[in-house]
Structure formats: C-alpha cells, structure tokens
C-alpha positions as CSV (number, residue, x, y, z in Angstrom):
1,M,7.3,-2.5,26.3
2,T,4.5,-3.9,24.2
3,R,5.1,-3.8,20.2
4,L,1.8,-2.6,18.7
5,F,2.8,-1.6,15.0
6,G,3.8,-3.8,12.3
7,T,5.1,-2.6,8.8
8,N,1.4,-1.1,8.3
9,G,-0.2,-0.5,11.6
10,V,-1.6,-2.7,14.2
11,R,-3.6,-5.8,12.8
12,G,-5.8,-8.4,14.3
13,I,-8.8,-10.6,14.1
14,V,-11.8,-8.4,15.2
15,N,-13.3,-9.3,18.6
16,Q,-10.2,-11.4,19.3
17,D,-6.9,-9.7,19.6
18,M,-8.4,-6.5,17.8
19,S,-11.2,-5.9,20.3
20,V,-13.2,-2.9,21.5
21,E,-11.2,-2.6,24.7
22,F,-7.9,-2.7,23.1
23,A,-8.7,-0.1,20.2
24,L,-10.0,2.2,23.0
25,E,-6.7,2.1,24.8
26,V,-4.7,2.5,21.5
27,G,-6.9,5.6,20.9
28,R,-6.1,7.0,24.4
29,A,-2.4,6.6,23.5
30,I,-2.8,8.2,20.3
31,G,-4.8,11.2,21.5
32,T,-2.3,11.5,24.5
33,F,0.4,11.7,21.8
34,M,-0.9,13.8,19.3
35,G,-2.4,16.3,21.5
36,G,-4.7,18.3,19.0
37,R,-7.1,17.5,16.1
38,V,-6.9,14.0,14.9
39,A,-8.4,13.1,11.5
40,I,-10.0,9.3,11.3
41,A,-11.4,7.5,8.3
42,T,-12.3,3.8,7.8
43,D,-12.5,1.5,4.9
44,S,-15.3,-0.5,4.0
45,R,-15.0,-3.4,6.6
46,T,-18.1,-4.4,8.7
47,S,-16.1,-3.7,11.9
48,G,-15.0,-0.3,10.8
49,D,-17.8,1.8,12.6
50,M,-17.2,-0.2,15.7
51,L,-13.4,0.2,15.9
52,R,-13.7,3.9,14.7
53,S,-16.0,4.6,17.6
54,A,-13.5,3.0,20.0
55,V,-10.4,4.6,18.9
56,S,-12.4,8.1,18.6
57,A,-13.7,7.6,22.2
58,G,-10.2,7.0,23.4
59,I,-8.8,9.9,21.5
60,V,-11.2,12.5,22.8
61,S,-10.9,10.9,26.5
62,A,-7.2,11.9,26.4
63,G,-8.4,15.8,25.4
64,S,-7.8,15.8,21.6
65,D,-10.5,16.3,19.0
66,V,-11.7,14.0,16.5
67,L,-12.5,15.0,12.9
68,D,-14.6,12.1,11.5
69,L,-14.0,11.7,7.5
70,G,-16.2,8.7,7.3
71,M,-15.2,6.0,4.8
72,L,-12.4,7.0,2.7
73,P,-9.4,5.4,1.0
74,T,-6.2,5.5,3.1
75,P,-4.5,8.2,0.7
76,A,-7.6,10.3,1.0
77,L,-7.1,10.8,4.5
78,Q,-3.5,11.3,4.1
79,Y,-4.3,14.2,1.8
80,Y,-6.7,15.6,4.2
81,V,-4.1,15.5,6.9
82,K,-1.6,17.1,5.0
83,N,-3.8,19.9,3.9
84,S,-5.7,20.6,7.0
85,G,-3.3,21.5,9.9
86,A,-4.4,18.5,11.9
87,K,-2.0,17.0,14.2
88,G,-2.3,13.6,12.5
89,G,-4.5,11.0,11.5
90,V,-5.8,7.5,12.2
91,M,-7.1,4.9,9.3
92,I,-9.1,1.7,10.3
93,T,-8.1,-0.7,7.9
94,A,-6.4,-3.8,7.2
95,S,-5.6,-3.3,3.7
96,H,-5.5,-6.4,1.6
97,N,-6.3,-8.6,4.5
98,P,-9.5,-11.1,4.8
99,P,-12.6,-9.3,5.9
100,E,-12.4,-10.8,9.6
101,F,-9.2,-8.6,10.2
102,N,-9.1,-4.9,11.0
103,G,-6.4,-2.7,11.9
104,I,-5.3,0.9,13.2
105,K,-2.7,2.8,11.2
106,C,-1.4,6.1,12.2
107,V,-0.6,9.2,10.1
108,D,1.9,11.8,10.7
109,H,1.1,15.6,10.5
110,D,2.5,15.9,7.2
111,G,0.3,13.0,5.6
112,T,3.0,10.5,5.7
113,E,2.7,7.2,7.4
114,M,4.0,7.7,11.1
115,P,7.5,7.0,11.3
116,R,8.8,4.1,13.6
117,R,10.3,6.5,16.4
118,K,6.7,8.1,17.0
119,E,5.0,4.8,16.8
120,E,7.4,3.8,19.7
121,V,6.3,7.0,21.9
122,I,2.6,5.8,21.3
123,E,3.7,2.4,22.3
124,R,5.4,3.3,25.6
125,I,2.4,5.5,26.6
126,Y,0.1,2.3,25.9
127,S,2.3,0.0,27.9
128,E,2.9,2.4,31.0
129,R,-0.7,3.3,30.7
130,D,0.6,6.8,30.8
131,F,-2.6,8.4,29.3
132,A,-3.5,12.2,29.5
133,L,-6.5,12.6,31.9
134,P,-8.1,16.0,31.4
135,A,-10.8,17.3,33.5
136,W,-14.6,16.5,32.6
137,N,-14.8,19.9,30.7
138,A,-11.6,19.4,28.9
139,V,-12.1,16.3,27.0
140,G,-12.2,16.4,23.2
141,R,-15.1,16.6,20.8
142,I,-15.9,14.9,17.4
143,A,-17.1,16.8,14.4
144,R,-18.1,15.0,11.2
145,M,-16.1,16.3,7.9
146,D,-17.6,16.1,4.6
147,G,-16.3,16.9,1.1
148,V,-13.0,15.2,1.4
149,A,-13.3,12.8,-1.2
150,S,-13.9,15.4,-3.9
151,S,-11.3,17.7,-2.7
152,Y,-8.8,14.7,-3.0
153,T,-10.0,13.7,-6.4
154,N,-10.1,17.1,-7.7
155,A,-6.4,17.5,-6.4
156,I,-5.3,14.2,-8.4
157,R,-7.3,15.5,-11.6
158,R,-5.3,18.9,-11.9
159,A,-2.0,17.0,-11.4
160,V,-2.1,15.3,-14.6
161,D,-3.0,16.2,-18.3
162,R,-6.5,15.6,-17.9
163,F,-7.4,17.4,-21.3
164,K,-5.3,14.7,-22.9
165,V,-6.8,11.9,-21.1
166,Q,-10.3,13.3,-22.2
167,E,-9.3,13.4,-25.7
168,A,-8.1,9.7,-26.0
169,G,-12.1,8.6,-25.2
170,L,-10.7,5.6,-23.4
171,T,-13.0,2.9,-21.8
172,V,-11.7,1.2,-18.7
173,V,-13.1,-1.8,-16.4
174,L,-12.7,-0.6,-12.7
175,D,-12.6,-3.2,-9.7
176,C,-12.8,-1.8,-6.3
177,A,-12.9,-5.0,-4.5
178,N,-16.0,-3.7,-2.6
179,G,-13.7,-1.5,-0.7
180,A,-13.1,2.2,-0.2
181,G,-11.9,2.8,-3.7
182,S,-15.7,2.6,-4.3
183,I,-15.9,6.3,-2.7
184,T,-13.6,7.9,-5.1
185,S,-12.2,6.2,-8.2
186,P,-15.8,6.0,-10.2
187,G,-15.9,9.7,-9.7
188,L,-12.4,10.4,-10.6
189,L,-12.8,8.6,-14.1
190,E,-15.9,10.5,-14.7
191,A,-14.1,13.8,-14.0
192,L,-11.3,12.6,-16.2
193,G,-13.6,12.0,-19.1
194,V,-13.2,8.4,-19.0
195,R,-15.8,5.6,-19.7
196,A,-15.8,3.3,-16.6
197,I,-17.2,0.0,-16.5
198,T,-17.5,-1.1,-12.8
199,L,-17.2,-4.3,-11.0
200,N,-17.7,-4.7,-7.0
201,C,-17.8,-0.7,-6.7
202,N,-20.2,-0.8,-4.0
203,P,-18.7,-0.8,-0.5
204,Q,-19.4,-4.1,1.3
205,G,-17.4,-5.3,4.2
206,T,-17.4,-8.9,3.5
207,F,-15.8,-8.4,0.2
208,P,-18.3,-10.5,-1.5
209,G,-17.0,-10.0,-5.3
210,H,-13.6,-11.5,-4.4
211,P,-10.8,-11.3,-1.6
212,S,-9.5,-7.6,-1.4
213,E,-5.8,-8.5,-2.5
214,P,-5.4,-7.8,-6.2
215,T,-3.8,-11.2,-7.2
216,P,-4.2,-12.9,-10.6
217,E,-6.6,-15.5,-9.1
218,N,-8.8,-12.9,-7.4
219,L,-9.2,-10.7,-10.6
220,R,-10.3,-13.1,-13.2
221,D,-13.5,-11.6,-13.8
222,L,-11.6,-8.1,-14.2
223,V,-9.6,-10.0,-16.8
224,A,-12.7,-11.4,-18.6
225,A,-14.4,-8.0,-18.7
226,V,-11.5,-6.2,-20.2
227,K,-11.4,-8.9,-23.1
228,A,-15.4,-9.0,-23.4
229,T,-15.4,-5.2,-23.7
230,G,-12.3,-4.3,-25.4
231,A,-11.3,-1.7,-22.9
232,A,-8.2,0.1,-23.0
233,L,-7.4,-0.9,-19.4
234,G,-8.2,-2.7,-16.2
235,I,-7.9,-1.3,-12.9
236,A,-8.1,-3.0,-9.5
237,H,-7.8,-1.8,-5.9
238,D,-7.1,-3.6,-2.6
239,G,-9.4,-2.9,0.4
240,D,-8.2,0.8,1.3
241,A,-7.2,1.7,-2.2
242,D,-3.6,2.6,-1.8
243,R,-2.5,0.2,-4.3
244,A,-3.5,-0.2,-8.0
245,I,-2.8,-3.3,-10.3
246,F,-3.7,-3.0,-13.9
247,V,-4.7,-5.2,-16.7
248,D,-3.6,-4.4,-20.2
249,D,-5.6,-4.0,-23.2
250,K,-5.2,-7.6,-24.5
251,G,-6.7,-8.6,-21.3
252,T,-3.5,-9.8,-19.5
253,Y,-2.8,-9.4,-15.8
254,V,0.2,-6.7,-15.2
255,P,2.3,-7.6,-12.2
256,G,3.2,-4.6,-9.7
257,D,6.8,-4.5,-10.9
258,Q,6.1,-3.9,-14.5
259,S,3.5,-1.3,-13.9
260,L,5.9,0.3,-11.7
261,T,8.7,0.2,-14.5
262,V,6.2,1.8,-16.9
263,V,5.2,4.7,-14.8
264,A,8.9,5.0,-13.7
265,S,10.2,5.1,-17.3
266,H,7.8,7.9,-18.2
267,I,8.7,10.0,-15.2
268,V,12.3,9.6,-15.5
269,Q,12.2,10.7,-19.3
270,E,10.1,13.6,-18.3
271,H,12.9,14.8,-15.7
272,G,15.7,13.8,-17.9
273,G,16.8,11.4,-15.5
274,G,16.5,11.2,-11.5
275,T,16.3,8.7,-8.5
276,V,13.6,6.1,-8.4
277,V,13.3,4.5,-4.6
278,T,12.1,0.9,-4.2
279,P,12.4,-2.0,-1.6
280,V,14.8,-4.9,-2.4
281,S,11.9,-6.8,-3.1
282,T,11.2,-5.1,-6.5
283,S,12.3,-7.0,-9.7
284,S,15.7,-6.0,-11.5
285,C,13.4,-4.9,-14.6
286,L,12.8,-1.3,-13.0
287,E,16.6,-0.8,-12.4
288,E,17.5,-2.0,-15.9
289,V,14.7,0.5,-17.8
290,V,15.7,3.4,-15.2
291,R,19.3,3.2,-15.9
292,R,18.4,3.0,-19.8
293,H,17.1,6.6,-19.3
294,N,19.9,8.1,-17.3
295,G,18.2,7.6,-13.9
296,Q,19.3,5.4,-10.8
297,V,17.5,3.2,-8.4
298,I,18.1,3.1,-4.6
299,Y,16.6,0.0,-2.7
300,T,15.2,0.3,1.0
301,K,13.6,-2.1,3.4
302,V,10.3,-3.3,2.5
303,G,7.5,-1.0,3.5
304,A,6.0,2.2,2.0
305,P,6.8,4.5,4.8
306,T,10.4,3.7,4.5
307,V,10.4,4.1,0.8
308,A,8.5,7.6,1.0
309,R,10.9,8.8,3.8
310,R,13.9,7.7,1.7
311,M,12.3,9.6,-1.3
312,M,11.9,12.9,0.9
313,E,15.6,12.6,2.0
314,I,17.1,12.5,-1.3
315,G,14.5,14.3,-3.6
316,A,13.5,11.3,-5.6
317,V,11.3,11.7,-8.8
318,F,9.2,8.9,-8.2
319,G,9.1,5.6,-5.8
320,G,6.7,2.8,-5.3
321,E,6.7,-1.1,-4.4
322,E,6.1,-4.1,-6.3
323,N,2.5,-4.6,-5.0
324,G,1.0,-1.9,-6.9
325,G,1.6,0.8,-4.4
326,L,3.1,3.8,-6.2
327,I,4.5,7.3,-4.7
328,F,4.2,10.5,-6.6
329,P,6.1,13.1,-4.6
330,E,4.4,16.0,-6.5
331,H,1.2,15.0,-5.1
332,Q,2.1,13.3,-1.4
333,Y,4.6,11.2,-0.1
334,C,2.5,7.7,0.3
335,R,1.0,5.1,-1.9
336,D,-1.9,6.4,-3.8
337,A,-3.9,4.1,-6.1
338,A,-6.2,7.0,-7.5
339,M,-3.0,9.1,-8.6
340,A,-1.6,5.8,-10.1
341,I,-4.9,5.5,-12.1
342,A,-4.7,9.2,-13.4
343,K,-1.0,8.8,-14.1
344,M,-1.4,5.5,-16.1
345,L,-4.1,6.8,-18.1
346,E,-2.2,10.0,-19.0
347,I,0.8,7.8,-20.1
348,I,-1.5,5.7,-22.3
349,A,-3.2,8.8,-23.8
350,L,0.2,10.2,-24.7
351,K,2.2,7.2,-25.6
352,G,-0.3,4.3,-26.5
353,P,-1.9,1.0,-25.2
354,L,-0.2,-0.5,-22.1
355,S,0.6,-3.8,-24.2
356,E,2.9,-1.7,-26.2
357,L,4.4,0.0,-23.5
358,L,5.1,-3.2,-21.5
359,K,7.4,-4.4,-24.5
360,E,10.1,-1.9,-23.0
361,V,10.0,-3.7,-19.8
362,P,12.9,-6.9,-19.9
363,C,11.1,-10.3,-19.5
364,R,11.6,-11.6,-15.6
365,S,9.5,-13.9,-13.8
366,L,8.6,-13.7,-10.1
367,D,7.6,-16.4,-7.9
368,K,6.2,-15.5,-4.4
369,R,5.3,-17.8,-1.4
370,K,4.5,-17.4,2.0
371,L,5.1,-20.0,5.0
372,P,3.0,-19.7,8.4
373,C,5.7,-18.6,10.9
374,P,4.6,-17.6,14.7
375,D,5.9,-14.1,15.4
376,D,7.9,-15.2,18.2
377,K,10.0,-17.3,15.8
378,K,10.6,-14.7,13.1
379,A,14.0,-13.5,14.4
380,W,15.5,-16.8,15.1
381,V,14.4,-18.3,11.5
382,L,15.8,-15.0,10.0
383,E,19.3,-15.3,11.7
384,Q,19.4,-19.3,10.8
385,V,18.8,-18.4,7.2
386,E,21.5,-15.7,7.0
387,A,24.0,-18.1,8.7
388,Y,23.0,-20.9,6.2
389,F,23.7,-18.8,2.9
390,A,26.9,-16.9,4.4
391,D,29.1,-18.3,1.6
392,R,26.9,-16.9,-1.0
393,R,26.4,-13.1,-2.3
394,T,23.7,-11.6,-0.1
395,D,21.9,-8.4,0.7
396,L,21.0,-7.9,4.2
397,T,19.1,-4.6,3.8
398,D,15.5,-6.3,4.8
399,G,15.6,-10.0,5.4
400,V,18.0,-12.0,3.6
401,K,18.4,-11.5,-0.4
402,V,20.5,-14.3,-1.9
403,Y,21.9,-14.0,-5.4
404,F,22.0,-17.1,-7.7
405,E,23.6,-17.6,-11.1
406,E,20.4,-16.8,-12.9
407,G,18.2,-15.0,-10.1
408,W,17.5,-14.0,-6.6
409,S,15.6,-14.8,-3.7
410,L,14.5,-12.8,-0.8
411,M,13.5,-14.3,2.5
412,R,11.8,-12.2,5.0
413,P,9.3,-12.3,8.0
414,S,6.1,-10.2,7.3
415,G,5.4,-7.3,9.4
416,T,1.8,-7.6,9.4
417,E,1.0,-11.4,9.4
418,P,2.5,-14.5,11.2
419,I,4.2,-15.3,7.9
420,F,7.6,-15.7,6.3
421,R,7.6,-14.4,2.8
422,I,9.8,-15.7,0.0
423,Y,10.1,-13.6,-3.2
424,S,12.2,-14.9,-6.2
425,E,13.2,-13.8,-9.6
426,G,14.7,-15.4,-12.5
427,K,14.8,-15.0,-16.2
428,D,11.7,-17.4,-16.8
429,E,9.2,-19.1,-14.7
430,A,11.3,-22.3,-14.2
431,T,14.2,-20.4,-12.9
432,A,12.2,-18.4,-10.5
433,K,10.4,-21.5,-9.2
434,R,14.0,-23.2,-8.6
435,C,15.2,-20.5,-6.5
436,G,12.0,-20.4,-4.7
437,D,12.1,-24.2,-4.1
438,E,15.5,-23.9,-2.8
439,C,15.0,-21.2,-0.1
440,E,11.5,-22.6,0.8
441,K,13.2,-26.0,1.8
442,V,15.6,-24.2,3.9
443,V,12.9,-22.0,5.5
444,R,10.6,-24.9,5.9
445,E,13.1,-27.2,7.7
446,L,14.1,-24.3,10.1
447,L,10.3,-23.7,11.0
448,E,10.1,-27.6,11.5
449,E,12.9,-27.3,14.2
C-alpha cells in the first residue's frame, strides 16, 4: 500500500511529485472516504488555487460536496470544520516549507488533524483505486463559504480577557511571512484594541519578505522593527499560521520552548495544577517550571496530532510543541497561532513585559541540525543509531533520545522531508553544541555507508 501521509499531510514539489493528476486522485480517495460535505482552504502559495481545484474535482467526482473557504490559516479551517457539521476538511498547504512545495492535509470531523488509522484508509482507497463512482446526476457540488475568518477571530477574542488587553494599550509588530495569517491576525489585533505595525502582511505565494519558517535568521527585520518602535511584542507566523514565534520587548528572539513555557506556567497556575503535553523534542525547562507550579508534563512522539489526541485522552490543560505550535483545549485541539497571540497578549497585560516573564524560565541552550537523508534509508539509520547508543540511557518514544551528563540529543527522521533531524540541549551553548557534534558524527557516518 502506498504511504501518502507524513507527520503533517502529503507534501511535495509542485508539478513534480505534487502534480495535478496526483492531487485529483488523492481528492477522489478523500471524497470516497468522507462521504459528505468537505471543507477546503488554502494558504497563500502560488500553486494553491491549482491544487485546490484538483482536489475539489476529485472530491465531487466521488459524490461528496465541497465547501470552498478560500484562503485561510489552517486553524481557521479546523475551527470551521469543528463547528459546521462537515464530514471533514482539507488544507492545501506546505506550512513552513519553501514556496515550490505544497501539500494536502486532512482534518477530521471534530477539527483535529486526521488520525493515522483514518489516513491509512484513504491510502488504501488510493492504492487500490477503490474510488466511489456515482452516476452523472449524483456527483457532488462546490459552494463558496464566506465569513469564516471573522467567526474564527471572534471566537478567539471571546476566549481571552479582551478588556484587559485593550486597557494595556499595547503596540506590537506583526510579521505574517506573506502567508495565510495575513487574512486573520491583523483584524484580530485590531479587535483586541492592540496597535499593530505590520510586516509582510500581504499574501504572496512566493514569500518575498523572507522564507516562511520563523527562524532567527528569517526574522531579523522583525527584531529590528521591535527595537526601533519600542513595541511590547513582536509576532511571527509560518505560511499557514498554525505557529507563532515571539520577539520580546527588548527585541530578543524567543525560542518556541520558552514561549511555550511562559504560557504553560500561566495556564497551570490558573488551574492550580494540571497536565501539559509536549513532544520529546521539547526543552526540559518546560517540565521544571510546570512542576514548580504543581503541574506535570507528559511526553509524546513529535507531531501536533499526537500531542492533541493525548491531551484529549487525559484532559490536559495545555499542550504544544517547541516550534511555536500551541494547543488550547478550551478553544480547539490543534495548533493555533492566533489563539497563541491573544493568550500571550492577555498574559502580558496581566503580568507585565515578556522579558520579565522569561526570567522565570531556566536557561537552556538548544542546538538544531538536519542532515539530508533519503526516505528509504531513514528506518535503517534509526535502527543503527539505537544500536550505537545501546549502552547509554535513551528514550525511544520517537527516534532515539540520548541523555548525556549535561544534556541530551534527539535523533529522528523527519515525517515531512527527506532529512534526519538532531535536536540537542545543554546548560549552555557550548554543551548543546558538543552533544550535537557527537550525534551528528554518528548519523553522518551512517549516511555515508
């Protein structure tokens, strides 16, 4: 059976592995599986309309109806699916990947990212060409749905203390990376009474402002703008706006682990304890702070769907990933950058500047690397890495996490790209680098074999 879906949908280079013909047949498999109304949206990528049309054609050919929501952030599509009674959703996005990539991501009827067991059914239908073939007068229809962006942002506005945010009189700098967040985040900030200075907030599928992944190298203009304007906060999105990365009031880039920890600390204190769920790739600073406030942390495999479903199972108060993807269960069980913005603004309005809140977060240094690795070599490399470190303390929840005397390294194959990732943490930059160097040497030698 053909494996289509990775950690976050099917992705590929447009007009190569992500072709119109491929998208059409994936759409036919999705329509056959869902068997009802399917909502679809795109991010701002140049190929978005092309692939949305192909997937939509496939869905309606299988007898299902398509609700076309236009350009939206992924969490806005998920919010609509959750509250509309649709059978599911499809997001045309490649998230933070370069503009030549695009992808197809499925959303379950409850607004969560589709679980693996259901993706496998779609893969079987695709592989066996077991598509529904209704009569000519029973094919589906396509209807345009408007107003989704405003209903989504209104729900977020109601979920926080918007009056406290408005009273704080905050100025922020917002960088939407020319992505789908341009449709919702500027309006959300206006509704919260926040003055927003905008960068790259016009949707453009080539991402001319900077690459869509919110890394320190890509956010230099945002850092400079925060310093120049004296803003209380800098905010950055990725291409489909399910992740938010922040710059504090001093103009310092805040790694996702640290913003995750600040929000988790506030929410656990609000609840007088509770469980926070996060992947094994997250910094240990999160657990240290959460335990300090009578909470606990549970670790999962990497991937927002895994984190969200674990949260649902145990009734967690909060969850998220180290990449800026935060999950607020009272709103919806998925990464939601706009909700993260609103909550961070509420916390700042209640407790003071982000730079001061970060002083509560223990100092840890993270080192992140990636090595090219063909998809068909990933399993073998991982097996060899596990054998190499067999005499050390390891965690095999996802990949191989090796504990050193002063830190740890996580080695795992990417679920969306032909690469092998290495995350390392230490008490300082030099320690994290040493852990990373040792593990990179092992992985590189295996790849050379």
